[in-house]
N, C-alpha and C positions, 0 to 999 in steps of 0.2 A: 359559551362559557364553562370553566373547569371549575368543579367542585376545588374546595379548600381539602378536602382530605386526600384529594390525589398529589396535593406538595407535601404531604407530613411522612416521612421515611424516617424522619430519627425525633427524637423527642425536645431535640436542639430547635428544631422546627417551630415548635411552640411560642417561643421565646419572640416570635417574630409578628406573633398576633396579636390584633389589638382585641380588648372585650367584645368588641363585636362580632367580628372573625371567630371567635372561641365560640359564642355563645351558637353561630349556626355552623360549627364542626360540629359540637354537642348532636345537633339536628343529622347533621349528614352521616357521624357514627349511628347513630339510632339505626337510622334508614337501613343502612347495609346490615346492623347486628342482626336484623328482622330478616331481611332476603337472607342471609349466610344460611343462616341458624334453620331459616325455613326449611331448609334442604341437605344439612349435613345434619340438623339437630344438634342439640347438646342443652348449654346453662344459659337459659336465653334471660327469664328474667331479674337473675341479680347483678347480670352483665346491663340491662339495660338502666336499675339502680344505682350504677356508682358513674356514669358518662362525666359529668360534670367534675365529679369528685377526682376521677384517674386524670384528665385533663389539668385538670389543675396542681394536683401534685406535679406532674411531669413540666407542668408551665414555671412552679418554685423551685422544682428542685431539677440537680443535673444527674439522669440515672445515664449510664452506669455507675458515674463515679460514687455518686448518694447512693447507696442502697435503699432499697422500698423490698419489704418483706412481705408478703401478701399470707394475710392466712384461710386455708384451705383450697383457694387457689380458684375455683370453679368462675372466680368474677374477675378473671384476669385479660379476657377478651377484649375489653379495649384498652388494656396496657399492653396487649401483644399487637395491636392497629396501630399503634401510636409508636412503640419500636420496630418498626420495616420488618413486622410479619401482616399485612391487611393481604398481599399478595396470595397467602397461601391458605387461606381462609375455605376455597373449596376442599383443601384438603381436612379440615376439622377432626382430630378424632380417628382420622381413617391411619392404617395401615402403614405405615412410614411416612404418614402426611404431619400437622401440626397438633400437639396435644393441648386439652381441656383446660391442663393446667400448668402451671408455670416448669419447666427443666431449666436445669443451669448447661446442658447441653444441646439446649437447642438456641438459647440467647445469652448473650451475656450482660440483656439486661433482666434476665429472671438469676436472682442470687442467691436464690433457695428453691430447694423442692417440696410441695405442698400437694395436698391430697385431704388429710383429714385436718381435723377441726382442733382449736386453741393453740398451736403451736410456735407463733408469728414471734408474741413478744417471749418468746424462751429465747429464740432465734434472734433474734433483733438486740437482743441483751448480749448476748455474746460477742455477737460482731463488734456494739459497739464497745468491750470493753477491752477486746483484742485492738481493735481500733485505737483507744488509747494507751495501750501496752505500748501499741509500736508508734506511737507518737503520732500518728497520722492526721489527718483533718477530713474529714466528707461528713455529710448527715446519714443518719439512722432512722427512717421510720419503718415502723409497725402498721396495718391495716388490715383491724379485725372486725368481725363483724358481732351484735348481740346478741346473736346467736352461738359463736363459738367461744363467746367471753361465759357462758354460763359454765363452760369447764374445767376443769380442778385446775389442767397446769397452767390456763391463764391465771387462775388467781395464785398460783408460787409463783407463776414470773411478777406480775403485781406488784406481789411481796415484797420480791428479790430487787425489783429495777425500784420502788419508789425507795429505798434507802441507798440507792445507789447516788453517785454524782455524776457520774456518765450520761453525756446528753443523748436522750432519747425521744422521739417521739412516737406516740403510740395513737394513732387515730381510729377512733371506733365509732366505726359504718354502722351506725343505728337505723331499722329498717321494720323490728318488732317482727322478727319473724327469723327462724332458720329454714329450714325447707316448708312448714307450717309457722301455726304462730306460735312466739315464741312462749313459754309460762315461767312460772316460779319468782321467788322474791326480787332476783334481780330487773326481770323484764319491769316487774312494778314501779321499782325503782326508779328505773331510765325512763318509763311513762310519765312517772313524776314530772321530773324535770322536763323535760320533752311538752308537755303541756304547762309547766309555770317558768319557761325560761326567762325571766327578766334578773335572775342574781348576774349573771356576764354583762348586763347593760348597767346595772348599778356599780358592778365592782369597776366597771373601766369609769365612769362617771366620777366616784369616790377619787379613784385615780387621779385623776383629770386635775379634779377641783385641788385637792391639796396640792398637788404641785405646781398649780400657778399662784399658790400664796406667795408674796415675795420673801425673800428672806429664809423665811423660817417651815417654807411648804415641805419641802425635802424631809427636814428633819420632823416633822409632826407626821407628815406619812409614815415615817417608821414607826414610830410613838403610839399609834392610832391604830399600830395593826390588830391588838386585841379587839378594837372596838369595830375592826372589820370584819374580822371573824366571828363577833357575835350580829353582826347585820346578815354574816353570812348565813347562820341560821336560822335567823326570822323570816328571813325570805327564800332562801330551798331548803326543800324538802332532803337533805342529806346531802355528806359533803364525805361521800366514801373515798374516791379516788384522789381526793387533798388530803384525806387523813393516814394513806396509805403513804403517801410521800409525793405526790404527782403535782405539779399545774396545772390546775381545769382550764380547761374554758370551753365554750358552750353550752348550752346547744347552741350548732348551727347549722344554717337553712344548706344542705345537704347537694342541692341544684341550683344556687347563687354564684355562678363564678369569681363574682368580683366578691361577695364575703369571704369564700373560700382561699383566694389568692391573698387577700389580705391576711388572715389569720393564717395564712402558714408560711406566708413572709413573716411574719413578728413571730409565729414559736421557730423558727430558726436562728433567730438572733438569740435567744434566750438559752439559760444553762441549767442543768438539770433532765428529768426527765420529766417529757410534758405530756398531755393527756388531753387529746381536742375529740369533741362527742361531736358528732356529724348524722343529721339526722335526714333520711335517705326518703323515696317511694322505692319496692321493687318494684320491678315492670312498669316505672316512668315510660312514659312515653307512647305503649301499646297497650287499649284497653285490655283485651282481652288477657295479655299477662298482671295487669295492674288489677281487673278483678279477680281472678285466680291464678297469685304466685306459686300456691304450693304444683299447681302442675305444671307452670309453665319454669319452672325452679330447673326441669332436666326431662326435655322434652326430644322426641322423635321428629322427623319431618313433618310438615302443617301447609295448610294451605291460609295464607296469610289475611286474604280476605276473609272467610269464617272461623280461621281460630283450630278448624278440625285435624285431627290426625291423619295423612294421608293413608298409612298403613298402620293395621290393626287385629293384625292374623288370627291372636287367640281368641278374636270376639269378648274380651273384658276378663278372659278366664285366664288364671295363670297360680303356680305354685302359692304365690302371696296373700292372691282372693281365695283360695281352695281354703288354705290355712286358718284364713281371718272368718271365715263361714262354718268351718266346724268346730273353731275356738268358742266361736258366739253361741255354737247348740250344745257346747260343752258344760259351756257357763247357767243355761237352761236348765240347767240339770244335774249344777250343781252348786251352789251359792259359796262356794270356797275356791273357785277357780275367779284368778283373778288375773292383769294383763299388765307387763311393764315396757314400755318402748324410750329409747331415748332422741326423743324428735323425730322419731319417725315413724307416726301413726299411720298414715297412709300408706308409704311406701310398702309397709311393712304387711297392710292387708287390716290394720284393724278397725278402720273407718268404722263400719259395722258394730262389730262391740263397743266402740266410746259413746257409738247415739244407744246401741240398748243399754249398756252398764257404765257410765260414767263416773261412779263412785267407785269401781274396782278397774278403773283403770286408769292408770299410773305411766304418765308422759314427766320424765322427771329432767328432760333435755339435754344439751347434750353433754352425756355426763355416765359415758359406760360403765365405766369405773363403780359411781355411784351406783346407777342401776343394777348390776351383780349384787350388792351388798344391801341395799334396800331388799332387794325378792330372797337373798337368805335371811332378812332379816321378819320380813311376810311367812317363810319359810318355818322358823323357829318358833312363829307362832299360829300354826296349824293352817295357814292359806295355802293354795295350790298356785305361785307364780308361775307365769310363763312369759321368761323373754324373749319378744321378737324383734331381732337387729341379723345386721349384715355381718358377712362372715371379717369382712375386712375390718369390721368396728370393736367386732367382739374381742379381736386379736387387744386391744387398747385394756381390756379387763384380765388379760390371764393371772395375775396374781390373785385378784378376788374371786377368780373363779376357783383356783386352786387352793386358795386359805379360809376365804369365807364361806366356799359352797363345798367343796367336793371333800377336805380335812373333815368336815360335820358329819359328812355325809348327805345334805339337807334335799329334799322334794322341793328340786328347781328344777323349772323345762327352759331350757335353751332351743326357742325356737330360729334355727341357723338360716338366714335368708340369704339368695345370691352365691351358695356356696358354688365352689369352680367359679369357670371365667364370667368375667362381668362386658367383657368384652370395650366399649370402646372408652371409658373411665381410665384404663389401664393399670400399670404399673401400680398405684397405692389402693385400685380398688377390687382388683383380680381375689377371690374369696380361693384361694387353689393352698392356705396355709393351715387352714382348722382340724385337720384332720391330726395332723402332723404335732399342735400346740394341743389339744385336746387331748389323742389318744394316749400319753403318757401319764393323764392324770390318773391318780387311783379312785376309786367310784364309779368314773365318769362312763356312763354308757352311749354310744353314737349308733345312729338308726339312720338310713337316706333311703327315701321313697323313689322309685323307679318313674310314679306313676300317680294320679291324685291319689286313687283309692287307695296306695299303700299312706299316703300322706296322711288320709284322713284317721286311717286303722290304727299306725303308729300312731295320732295326738291323743286317739283316744285310749290307747295304751298308756304312753308317758304321763297324761295327767291322772289317770284316775287309776291304774294299777301299779304302775311304778315306781318302785321304794328307793331313794335314792334322783343324786342329777341325773340328767339324760338331756345330748341334744337330737334333735333332728335336722339334720343340711338338706337342703333341696336348693336347686337351681332358680335363675332368675330365667323368667318365661313362661309358658306351656309346655304340657307336657307331648313329649313324643313316643312314648309307650305304653300303652295297656294290656293293664292283665285278663288276659281270654279268658282263665278259669275263676269263675265267680264264687266258688267254695275254698281255691287255697288262700284261705286265710290268715293274716300276719301271725306269729307267734316269734315273741320276745326272742332273740337268740339265736332263732332259725331263716336259713337262706331254703332258695327255692331252683330247682333246675327245671328252667325253661324251655330246653333245649336239648336233647340227648345227644350222644355223640360216642365215638370211639378214638380220634386220633387227637383231641386236645382238649386241655379245659379251660374257657375263656373264663372269670371270674370277674364281674364287672359290681360296681354298687351305683345307684342314684341313674346321673343322666348317661351312664357312662354303658347302661344295660340296653338301651335301645339303640347304641352302636354297634355292640357287640352282635348284638340279631342281626342287624343289616351285614355286619361283616362274614358273621356264618352263613347266610345265604348267599353270598357273592363266594364262599370257601366251596359251597359244594358244584359248582362249576370246573372245580379242582378236583372234585370227588373228593376230599375232605372232611370229615364229616367233627364239626366240632359240637362239643355240649358246655353251653352257655346257662350259667349259672348267675340269678339274681340275687348276692349276698344278702341285702337288705339289713343286717347287722351287720356295723364295719367292729362294734365292740361290745359285746363277746363275740367271738366267731362261729360260725357253724364247723363247728372243727371233725365233727367225722364226716358233713356235706364235703366238705374240702379234700379233706384226706381219701375218702374213697373214690370222690373223682378223679382227683392226681395218680391215684395209682392203676385207676382203672385204664384213664388215656397217657396216660407214663410222662405228659408236658402240659405246661400251665402256666399261662400268659394272663396277667392281672391290668384291670383296666383302672384308673380313676383318674377325677379330673382333682388332683390334689397335687403336690409336688411328690414326688417321690420316696424322698430322704423323710423316713420318721414316717409315711403313710402307709394307708391301708395295705398295699403290696410287703412290703418290711414285714407288717404282721403276718401277714400270711406266708413268707420265706421261714419268718421264726418258727412258726407253729410245726412246720416241713419238716426244721434243721430235730428240733425240742421230739418228733416224734421220729426220728430215725428216716424220714424220705430222704434218702437222699439220691435217689436215680431219675427221681423226675426231673428234666430239661424244665425248667423255669426264667419268663421273663416279666418282669417289671413294667409296666407301660403305665407314666406319666408324667409329669413336668419337672421339668430337669430343676436345680437346685439354682436358680435364676431369677430375675423380674423380668414378667410379659408385659408386653408394652401391649398397646389401644390397638385395636383394630377389630374385625368382625370374630364372632366367637366362629364360625364357620370355617375363616380363612386360619384363627389361627389354630384349635385343633388340625389343620392339614400341615401348616408350617413347623408342628410340631411333632407330628407323625400318631395321632388320637381322632382321624379320621379314620373312618370303615376302610378305605382303600391302602392307606399306609401298617392297616392288621391286617388285612389279607399277605399283604407282600413280607410282614414280621413273621407271621404264621408259617406261610411257602418257605420260607428262610430254614426255621426250625425244625419243618418236616424232612429237610435234606442236608442238614449238617448229622 
């Protein structure tokens, strides 16, 4: 007997299924997801939580005519399965394969590219207004999680949409989680609604009773609107969404297809902005993911029966964990050291710090802009805030870094995790812009450790001795290079020659140092002696070291896991020009000014000419030019 899932090639196929068949389909999709993601890795828990919701949305609405916009987008695997991409799931998050996020160039059912949070309502409102200006007729639906709803942009959009006459449906997928447990006043507010869901039923009962009264029922229904409002205030803790201007419906069981489709069908016929509150369980249907949804939010390949990761080559040690351990040690020596995170305490390595210093750990939710200015407030009042944040998410707070921290020269430490390529999450998550957007900010210092030891030393300096804003950028994963000389202590603004040479200066920082060393060893086979500089300090540069090395060798190659535009190499080129070092042949190597797709970091480095073999070829060309 064939599976129902095998018959689904387009969302319209769902309209042929009855309720029993839809529930069977939900279980088949869960089994498919667990089996598929166990091999490829990916975002599992969030997708298991939205199976029934996604089925119901596609059952009621007609994609792509009706526009469905997914916030963040890591929960769109079910959407992709239902829109004809099931057979491509073996290529999920692989180079040239299926993206882990919505991509407009991948399917007509993906209406808006997403990857960062809190954007869907703004985009949906824009689409709805354009629809109405063009006198078109289709539904616009934004699906946003309660974690993403903590982002300020979501509230800006709600505020605008609430006063708008445009038909718009916002579905809140409320699972009480972002990546980890949600925090803040909004989370408490939603929790009260979840635990006291009586209002929706009472409101329906009042409407039903009043409209059943002969002759005067409809008139009376209008005249008692204030009374209904009073009842609403008495039986439900707060009416935030209705006060903003939305018609609120909920909370709805997000795993009940019958109830979901009924509500969505009603909402589809209603006018103005509609807010549907759906509560779900993250990781639903796979007990390992239900018990530890934070671990299974984004996971590598795993054993289905045990839930254990198949590969863990770094034995639990990564730049993130080393950062967390070192910050914990610093906090034990200095009570003014505090940590700030934007809903990423585990991913950024702060779990131990949170456990030991809960009163000195501030998780502000998915709100990077607030996190930065909040840290500025902490610094103004004498604390030493360390913001642990992914590179691609820090870029959301550019103005706050510039205006609220750097302008006042405040001592805020930016621990920039996932700097450089992150690989399989693709364009929206590659951390290849931070050197460019941080480097031109006055007062900002930037450091890049090549190994765990350097990260520890740099963090000690940045937290305890530096004055002003400072960023330490480090890659995802484990170290690939280790300092050989234990006496080679870190000094602010100073680099170090880790391999002497006479033919070319290879200047690298961070993760690129190990690749530079590897290339230099291969170059020896061609009798080319490369001098390798571990720059360490990207801003300020070690001017004396760079100039003397370049004058000695007459050639220089810069290596960075950042876009070339405005990056480390550009700063070095300017340094040489400003100092009249014009006869040195210089080649800048980094990423081009384009978006880098998903794939493994190794294959992407090779594709973009940043692996050791490509570097060797380029150096040989320079030697013969």
